[in-house]
MARKE-139636 format. One record per atom (N, C-alpha, C): residue number from 1; atom name; x, y, z. Coordinates in nm, 3 decimals. Atoms other than C-alpha are relative to their C-alpha. Layout:
<nodes>
NODE / num / atome / x / y / z
NODE / NUM / CA / X / Y / Z
...
</nodes>
This chain:
<nodes>
NODE / num / atome / x / y / z
NODE / 1 / N / 0.140 / 0.029 / -0.022
NODE / 1 / CA / 0.749 / -1.341 / -1.146
NODE / 1 / C / -0.078 / 0.051 / -0.122
NODE / 2 / N / 0.082 / -0.040 / 0.114
NODE / 2 / CA / 0.501 / -1.334 / -1.437
NODE / 2 / C / -0.113 / 0.092 / 0.041
NODE / 3 / N / 0.106 / -0.097 / -0.028
NODE / 3 / CA / 0.214 / -1.090 / -1.465
NODE / 3 / C / -0.116 / -0.062 / 0.076
NODE / 4 / N / 0.109 / 0.065 / -0.074
NODE / 4 / CA / -0.055 / -1.336 / -1.355
NODE / 4 / C / 0.040 / -0.027 / 0.144
NODE / 5 / N / -0.048 / 0.024 / -0.136
NODE / 5 / CA / 0.158 / -1.427 / -1.054
NODE / 5 / C / 0.006 / 0.130 / 0.079
NODE / 6 / N / -0.001 / -0.130 / -0.067
NODE / 6 / CA / 0.201 / -1.057 / -0.974
NODE / 6 / C / -0.140 / 0.037 / 0.047
NODE / 7 / N / 0.137 / -0.032 / -0.038
NODE / 7 / CA / -0.177 / -1.016 / -0.971
NODE / 7 / C / -0.045 / -0.089 / 0.116
NODE / 8 / N / 0.032 / 0.087 / -0.114
NODE / 8 / CA / -0.222 / -1.320 / -0.747
NODE / 8 / C / 0.067 / 0.052 / 0.128
NODE / 9 / N / -0.075 / -0.054 / -0.114
NODE / 9 / CA / 0.044 / -1.171 / -0.519
NODE / 9 / C / -0.065 / 0.127 / 0.053
NODE / 10 / N / 0.069 / -0.122 / -0.041
NODE / 10 / CA / -0.139 / -0.837 / -0.516
NODE / 10 / C / -0.114 / -0.033 / 0.097
NODE / 11 / N / 0.114 / 0.034 / -0.085
NODE / 11 / CA / -0.453 / -0.998 / -0.372
NODE / 11 / C / 0.045 / -0.060 / 0.133
NODE / 12 / N / -0.054 / 0.054 / -0.125
NODE / 12 / CA / -0.250 / -1.191 / -0.115
NODE / 12 / C / 0.049 / 0.112 / 0.091
NODE / 13 / N / -0.055 / -0.110 / -0.079
NODE / 13 / CA / -0.074 / -0.873 / -0.003
NODE / 13 / C / -0.109 / 0.090 / 0.056
NODE / 14 / N / 0.106 / -0.089 / -0.048
NODE / 14 / CA / -0.387 / -0.659 / 0.018
NODE / 14 / C / -0.083 / -0.070 / 0.108
NODE / 15 / N / 0.076 / 0.072 / -0.103
NODE / 15 / CA / -0.573 / -0.931 / 0.212
NODE / 15 / C / 0.078 / -0.011 / 0.131
NODE / 16 / N / -0.085 / 0.006 / -0.120
NODE / 16 / CA / -0.278 / -0.954 / 0.454
NODE / 16 / C / 0.028 / 0.139 / 0.057
NODE / 17 / N / -0.026 / -0.140 / -0.040
NODE / 17 / CA / -0.276 / -0.570 / 0.484
NODE / 17 / C / 0.149 / 0.030 / -0.002
NODE / 18 / N / -0.143 / -0.028 / 0.018
NODE / 18 / CA / 0.091 / -0.576 / 0.375
NODE / 18 / C / 0.013 / 0.106 / -0.110
NODE / 19 / N / 0.011 / -0.107 / 0.101
NODE / 19 / CA / 0.048 / -0.244 / 0.197
NODE / 19 / C / 0.136 / 0.046 / -0.052
NODE / 20 / N / -0.130 / -0.047 / 0.048
NODE / 20 / CA / 0.415 / -0.146 / 0.180
NODE / 20 / C / 0.052 / -0.091 / -0.110
NODE / 21 / N / -0.041 / 0.093 / 0.106
NODE / 21 / CA / 0.497 / -0.460 / -0.020
NODE / 21 / C / -0.092 / 0.015 / -0.121
NODE / 22 / N / 0.096 / -0.016 / 0.109
NODE / 22 / CA / 0.180 / -0.409 / -0.226
NODE / 22 / C / 0.032 / 0.123 / -0.084
NODE / 23 / N / -0.028 / -0.124 / 0.075
NODE / 23 / CA / 0.273 / -0.052 / -0.321
NODE / 23 / C / 0.116 / -0.019 / -0.097
NODE / 24 / N / -0.119 / 0.020 / 0.085
NODE / 24 / CA / 0.601 / -0.178 / -0.470
NODE / 24 / C / -0.031 / -0.069 / -0.133
NODE / 25 / N / 0.032 / 0.065 / 0.127
NODE / 25 / CA / 0.421 / -0.371 / -0.746
NODE / 25 / C / -0.072 / 0.095 / -0.097
NODE / 26 / N / 0.065 / -0.100 / 0.084
NODE / 26 / CA / 0.267 / -0.049 / -0.885
NODE / 26 / C / 0.100 / 0.105 / -0.045
NODE / 27 / N / -0.081 / -0.112 / 0.049
NODE / 27 / CA / 0.428 / 0.222 / -1.100
NODE / 27 / C / -0.029 / 0.124 / 0.084
NODE / 28 / N / 0.018 / -0.124 / -0.075
NODE / 28 / CA / 0.479 / 0.558 / -0.927
NODE / 28 / C / -0.106 / 0.090 / -0.064
NODE / 29 / N / 0.097 / -0.086 / 0.070
NODE / 29 / CA / 0.260 / 0.726 / -1.193
NODE / 29 / C / -0.127 / -0.077 / -0.038
NODE / 30 / N / 0.118 / 0.081 / 0.027
NODE / 30 / CA / -0.021 / 0.470 / -1.177
NODE / 30 / C / -0.127 / 0.083 / -0.007
NODE / 31 / N / 0.135 / -0.056 / 0.003
NODE / 31 / CA / -0.382 / 0.554 / -1.254
NODE / 31 / C / -0.094 / -0.113 / 0.038
NODE / 32 / N / 0.093 / 0.101 / -0.049
NODE / 32 / CA / -0.653 / 0.364 / -1.066
NODE / 32 / C / -0.141 / 0.057 / -0.010
NODE / 33 / N / 0.138 / -0.044 / 0.017
NODE / 33 / CA / -1.015 / 0.401 / -1.174
NODE / 33 / C / -0.093 / -0.103 / 0.063
NODE / 34 / N / 0.101 / 0.083 / -0.066
NODE / 34 / CA / -1.300 / 0.265 / -0.962
NODE / 34 / C / -0.136 / 0.053 / -0.038
NODE / 35 / N / 0.134 / -0.039 / 0.041
NODE / 35 / CA / -1.661 / 0.268 / -1.070
NODE / 35 / C / -0.060 / 0.100 / 0.100
NODE / 36 / N / 0.069 / -0.098 / -0.082
NODE / 36 / CA / -1.837 / 0.578 / -0.938
NODE / 36 / C / 0.088 / 0.096 / 0.077
NODE / 37 / N / -0.089 / -0.091 / -0.071
NODE / 37 / CA / -1.528 / 0.764 / -0.813
NODE / 37 / C / 0.096 / 0.067 / -0.099
NODE / 38 / N / -0.103 / -0.067 / 0.080
NODE / 38 / CA / -1.267 / 1.004 / -0.948
NODE / 38 / C / 0.124 / -0.089 / -0.006
NODE / 39 / N / -0.123 / 0.080 / 0.009
NODE / 39 / CA / -0.946 / 0.839 / -1.072
NODE / 39 / C / 0.100 / 0.037 / 0.110
NODE / 40 / N / -0.110 / -0.018 / -0.094
NODE / 40 / CA / -0.666 / 0.794 / -0.821
NODE / 40 / C / 0.125 / 0.005 / -0.087
NODE / 41 / N / -0.115 / -0.020 / 0.087
NODE / 41 / CA / -0.350 / 0.928 / -0.984
NODE / 41 / C / 0.128 / 0.013 / 0.081
NODE / 42 / N / -0.131 / -0.004 / -0.065
NODE / 42 / CA / 0.001 / 0.854 / -0.864
NODE / 42 / C / 0.004 / -0.081 / 0.128
NODE / 43 / N / -0.019 / 0.087 / -0.116
NODE / 43 / CA / 0.144 / 0.646 / -0.585
NODE / 43 / C / -0.035 / 0.070 / 0.131
NODE / 44 / N / 0.034 / -0.071 / -0.124
NODE / 44 / CA / 0.089 / 0.920 / -0.323
NODE / 44 / C / -0.150 / -0.008 / 0.025
NODE / 45 / N / 0.145 / 0.011 / -0.016
NODE / 45 / CA / -0.288 / 0.928 / -0.384
NODE / 45 / C / -0.042 / -0.145 / 0.026
NODE / 46 / N / 0.030 / 0.142 / -0.016
NODE / 46 / CA / -0.294 / 0.548 / -0.409
NODE / 46 / C / 0.028 / -0.043 / 0.145
NODE / 47 / N / -0.033 / 0.030 / -0.140
NODE / 47 / CA / -0.119 / 0.517 / -0.071
NODE / 47 / C / -0.106 / 0.057 / 0.094
NODE / 48 / N / 0.101 / -0.065 / -0.084
NODE / 48 / CA / -0.365 / 0.764 / 0.082
NODE / 48 / C / -0.132 / -0.078 / -0.004
NODE / 49 / N / 0.123 / 0.076 / 0.013
NODE / 49 / CA / -0.659 / 0.566 / -0.055
NODE / 49 / C / 0.005 / -0.125 / 0.087
NODE / 50 / N / -0.008 / 0.125 / -0.075
NODE / 50 / CA / -0.540 / 0.237 / 0.096
NODE / 50 / C / 0.018 / 0.021 / 0.150
NODE / 51 / N / -0.029 / -0.020 / -0.143
NODE / 51 / CA / -0.421 / 0.381 / 0.427
NODE / 51 / C / -0.105 / 0.082 / 0.072
NODE / 52 / N / 0.094 / -0.090 / -0.067
NODE / 52 / CA / -0.701 / 0.633 / 0.493
NODE / 52 / C / -0.144 / -0.006 / -0.053
NODE / 53 / N / 0.134 / -0.015 / 0.059
NODE / 53 / CA / -0.996 / 0.626 / 0.251
NODE / 53 / C / -0.072 / -0.130 / -0.031
NODE / 54 / N / 0.062 / 0.127 / 0.041
NODE / 54 / CA / -1.061 / 0.262 / 0.165
NODE / 54 / C / -0.105 / -0.042 / 0.101
NODE / 55 / N / 0.112 / 0.037 / -0.086
NODE / 55 / CA / -1.396 / 0.144 / 0.304
NODE / 55 / C / 0.023 / -0.132 / 0.073
NODE / 56 / N / -0.020 / 0.135 / -0.052
NODE / 56 / CA / -1.265 / -0.206 / 0.376
NODE / 56 / C / 0.095 / 0.000 / 0.120
NODE / 57 / N / -0.089 / 0.021 / -0.116
NODE / 57 / CA / -1.122 / -0.295 / 0.718
NODE / 57 / C / 0.083 / -0.126 / -0.021
NODE / 58 / N / -0.071 / 0.127 / 0.020
NODE / 58 / CA / -1.033 / -0.655 / 0.637
NODE / 58 / C / -0.086 / -0.091 / -0.087
NODE / 59 / N / 0.075 / 0.095 / 0.078
NODE / 59 / CA / -1.130 / -0.946 / 0.420
NODE / 59 / C / 0.089 / -0.082 / -0.091
NODE / 60 / N / -0.071 / 0.092 / 0.089
NODE / 60 / CA / -1.037 / -1.193 / 0.150
NODE / 60 / C / -0.059 / 0.005 / -0.140
NODE / 61 / N / 0.038 / 0.010 / 0.141
NODE / 61 / CA / -1.045 / -1.189 / -0.228
NODE / 61 / C / 0.013 / -0.146 / -0.044
NODE / 62 / N / -0.004 / 0.133 / 0.060
NODE / 62 / CA / -1.133 / -1.524 / -0.388
NODE / 62 / C / -0.003 / 0.019 / -0.151
NODE / 63 / N / -0.008 / -0.013 / 0.145
NODE / 63 / CA / -1.027 / -1.543 / -0.753
NODE / 63 / C / -0.075 / -0.113 / -0.069
NODE / 64 / N / 0.070 / 0.098 / 0.083
NODE / 64 / CA / -1.260 / -1.717 / -0.998
NODE / 64 / C / 0.065 / -0.011 / -0.137
NODE / 65 / N / -0.054 / -0.006 / 0.136
NODE / 65 / CA / -1.097 / -1.609 / -1.325
NODE / 65 / C / 0.122 / 0.091 / 0.000
NODE / 66 / N / -0.119 / -0.081 / 0.021
NODE / 66 / CA / -0.753 / -1.478 / -1.418
NODE / 66 / C / 0.043 / -0.023 / -0.144
NODE / 67 / N / -0.031 / 0.010 / 0.143
NODE / 67 / CA / -0.681 / -1.404 / -1.785
NODE / 67 / C / 0.110 / 0.100 / -0.032
NODE / 68 / N / -0.112 / -0.085 / 0.041
NODE / 68 / CA / -0.354 / -1.267 / -1.920
NODE / 68 / C / 0.002 / 0.012 / -0.152
NODE / 69 / N / -0.006 / -0.025 / 0.145
NODE / 69 / CA / -0.333 / -1.106 / -2.264
NODE / 69 / C / 0.091 / 0.121 / -0.023
NODE / 70 / N / -0.094 / -0.110 / 0.023
NODE / 70 / CA / -0.027 / -0.899 / -2.356
NODE / 70 / C / 0.032 / 0.073 / 0.128
NODE / 71 / N / -0.027 / -0.084 / -0.116
NODE / 71 / CA / 0.013 / -0.610 / -2.111
NODE / 71 / C / -0.112 / -0.003 / 0.104
NODE / 72 / N / 0.119 / -0.001 / -0.084
NODE / 72 / CA / -0.324 / -0.685 / -1.950
NODE / 72 / C / -0.018 / -0.131 / 0.075
NODE / 73 / N / 0.047 / 0.115 / -0.075
NODE / 73 / CA / -0.439 / -0.919 / -1.676
NODE / 73 / C / -0.137 / 0.037 / 0.056
NODE / 74 / N / 0.135 / -0.019 / -0.052
NODE / 74 / CA / -0.811 / -0.944 / -1.599
NODE / 74 / C / -0.023 / -0.103 / 0.111
NODE / 75 / N / 0.030 / 0.088 / -0.112
NODE / 75 / CA / -0.931 / -1.090 / -1.271
NODE / 75 / C / -0.145 / 0.021 / 0.041
NODE / 76 / N / 0.137 / -0.010 / -0.049
NODE / 76 / CA / -1.278 / -1.168 / -1.141
NODE / 76 / C / -0.013 / -0.091 / 0.121
NODE / 77 / N / 0.017 / 0.083 / -0.117
NODE / 77 / CA / -1.389 / -1.299 / -0.807
NODE / 77 / C / -0.103 / 0.054 / 0.096
NODE / 78 / N / 0.090 / -0.040 / -0.107
NODE / 78 / CA / -1.570 / -1.249 / -0.480
NODE / 78 / C / 0.084 / 0.051 / 0.117
NODE / 79 / N / -0.064 / -0.051 / -0.120
NODE / 79 / CA / -1.465 / -1.035 / -0.185
NODE / 79 / C / -0.095 / -0.022 / 0.116
NODE / 80 / N / 0.077 / 0.018 / -0.124
NODE / 80 / CA / -1.584 / -1.129 / 0.164
NODE / 80 / C / 0.081 / 0.063 / 0.112
NODE / 81 / N / -0.074 / -0.065 / -0.107
NODE / 81 / CA / -1.493 / -0.912 / 0.458
NODE / 81 / C / -0.086 / 0.091 / 0.083
NODE / 82 / N / 0.065 / -0.095 / -0.089
NODE / 82 / CA / -1.575 / -0.628 / 0.689
NODE / 82 / C / 0.041 / 0.142 / -0.038
NODE / 83 / N / -0.027 / -0.141 / 0.027
NODE / 83 / CA / -1.606 / -0.257 / 0.620
NODE / 83 / C / 0.047 / 0.069 / 0.128
NODE / 84 / N / -0.044 / -0.076 / -0.119
NODE / 84 / CA / -1.462 / 0.008 / 0.854
NODE / 84 / C / -0.117 / 0.033 / 0.092
NODE / 85 / N / 0.119 / -0.024 / -0.081
NODE / 85 / CA / -1.820 / 0.065 / 0.973
NODE / 85 / C / -0.037 / -0.120 / 0.086
NODE / 86 / N / 0.034 / 0.123 / -0.070
NODE / 86 / CA / -1.829 / -0.293 / 1.103
NODE / 86 / C / -0.093 / -0.089 / -0.079
NODE / 87 / N / 0.093 / 0.077 / 0.083
NODE / 87 / CA / -2.070 / -0.407 / 0.833
NODE / 87 / C / 0.072 / -0.114 / -0.072
NODE / 88 / N / -0.051 / 0.114 / 0.077
NODE / 88 / CA / -2.007 / -0.753 / 0.687
NODE / 88 / C / -0.042 / 0.019 / -0.144
NODE / 89 / N / 0.028 / -0.021 / 0.142
NODE / 89 / CA / -1.988 / -0.753 / 0.308
NODE / 89 / C / 0.050 / -0.118 / -0.082
NODE / 90 / N / -0.042 / 0.094 / 0.102
NODE / 90 / CA / -1.974 / -1.000 / 0.023
NODE / 90 / C / -0.041 / 0.060 / -0.133
NODE / 91 / N / 0.030 / -0.063 / 0.128
NODE / 91 / CA / -1.950 / -0.861 / -0.329
NODE / 91 / C / 0.085 / -0.062 / -0.110
NODE / 92 / N / -0.075 / 0.045 / 0.118
NODE / 92 / CA / -1.848 / -0.976 / -0.675
NODE / 92 / C / 0.069 / 0.120 / -0.062
NODE / 93 / N / -0.080 / -0.109 / 0.059
NODE / 93 / CA / -1.582 / -0.770 / -0.855
NODE / 93 / C / 0.073 / -0.051 / -0.123
NODE / 94 / N / -0.089 / 0.029 / 0.113
NODE / 94 / CA / -1.374 / -0.754 / -1.170
NODE / 94 / C / 0.104 / 0.110 / -0.005
NODE / 95 / N / -0.111 / -0.095 / 0.012
NODE / 95 / CA / -1.034 / -0.587 / -1.207
NODE / 95 / C / 0.071 / -0.023 / -0.132
NODE / 96 / N / -0.082 / 0.005 / 0.120
NODE / 96 / CA / -0.837 / -0.505 / -1.518
NODE / 96 / C / 0.128 / 0.076 / 0.031
NODE / 97 / N / -0.131 / -0.056 / -0.034
NODE / 97 / CA / -0.465 / -0.442 / -1.466
NODE / 97 / C / 0.082 / 0.011 / -0.129
NODE / 98 / N / -0.091 / -0.017 / 0.114
NODE / 98 / CA / -0.240 / -0.295 / -1.736
NODE / 98 / C / 0.140 / 0.020 / 0.054
NODE / 99 / N / -0.139 / -0.005 / -0.044
NODE / 99 / CA / 0.132 / -0.345 / -1.692
NODE / 99 / C / 0.082 / 0.092 / -0.090
NODE / 100 / N / -0.109 / -0.066 / 0.072
NODE / 100 / CA / 0.423 / -0.128 / -1.794
NODE / 100 / C / 0.126 / -0.064 / 0.058
NODE / 101 / N / -0.113 / 0.078 / -0.051
NODE / 101 / CA / 0.725 / -0.351 / -1.767
NODE / 101 / C / -0.050 / -0.104 / 0.098
NODE / 102 / N / 0.035 / 0.099 / -0.102
NODE / 102 / CA / 0.700 / -0.559 / -1.451
NODE / 102 / C / -0.101 / 0.051 / 0.102
NODE / 103 / N / 0.088 / -0.059 / -0.102
NODE / 103 / CA / 0.470 / -0.322 / -1.259
NODE / 103 / C / -0.136 / 0.036 / -0.060
NODE / 104 / N / 0.134 / -0.040 / 0.042
NODE / 104 / CA / 0.101 / -0.239 / -1.271
NODE / 104 / C / -0.002 / 0.151 / -0.018
NODE / 105 / N / 0.003 / -0.142 / 0.033
NODE / 105 / CA / 0.052 / 0.097 / -1.439
NODE / 105 / C / -0.143 / 0.056 / 0.008
NODE / 106 / N / 0.139 / -0.043 / -0.005
NODE / 106 / CA / -0.327 / 0.122 / -1.476
NODE / 106 / C / -0.084 / -0.113 / 0.057
NODE / 107 / N / 0.089 / 0.100 / -0.059
NODE / 107 / CA / -0.603 / -0.052 / -1.286
NODE / 107 / C / -0.142 / 0.054 / -0.004
NODE / 108 / N / 0.143 / -0.033 / 0.004
NODE / 108 / CA / -0.981 / -0.052 / -1.328
NODE / 108 / C / -0.074 / -0.103 / 0.083
NODE / 109 / N / 0.076 / 0.090 / -0.085
NODE / 109 / CA / -1.222 / -0.199 / -1.072
NODE / 109 / C / -0.149 / 0.024 / -0.020
NODE / 110 / N / 0.144 / -0.004 / 0.016
NODE / 110 / CA / -1.590 / -0.281 / -1.120
NODE / 110 / C / -0.062 / -0.093 / 0.103
NODE / 111 / N / 0.071 / 0.081 / -0.098
NODE / 111 / CA / -1.836 / -0.413 / -0.861
NODE / 111 / C / -0.135 / -0.040 / -0.056
NODE / 112 / N / 0.127 / 0.049 / 0.051
NODE / 112 / CA / -2.139 / -0.627 / -0.943
NODE / 112 / C / -0.113 / 0.019 / 0.101
NODE / 113 / N / 0.105 / -0.001 / -0.100
NODE / 113 / CA / -2.326 / -0.610 / -0.614
NODE / 113 / C / -0.007 / 0.130 / 0.081
NODE / 114 / N / -0.007 / -0.125 / -0.072
NODE / 114 / CA / -2.214 / -0.311 / -0.409
NODE / 114 / C / 0.143 / 0.050 / -0.005
NODE / 115 / N / -0.132 / -0.060 / 0.007
NODE / 115 / CA / -1.924 / -0.071 / -0.422
NODE / 115 / C / 0.066 / 0.001 / 0.136
NODE / 116 / N / -0.075 / -0.005 / -0.125
NODE / 116 / CA / -1.661 / -0.115 / -0.155
NODE / 116 / C / 0.130 / 0.069 / -0.030
</nodes>
């Protein structure tokens, strides 16, 4: 599977809440930076974020743009879903994924409308 396909698969897995499969596409020593928060470092913290801290209950990522350049894949789109509070949300986002080998090693997320 190519890098762009891995990123498409990531969004499919997260939207399906198939977190165990999703975790396998990331390096164990990953670093995930989200606008306005401290970096998430390592697969243990990343798992905790998705299983306990993530504000989102459910939803769907729609991809508008996917650009691959070397070790990087940039993605932009719209997320529509529901937060754990029950609030409905629609927000634009952009992600930058850096690969090491076949797995995502670093990830950066930016929100245009509201942070989720």
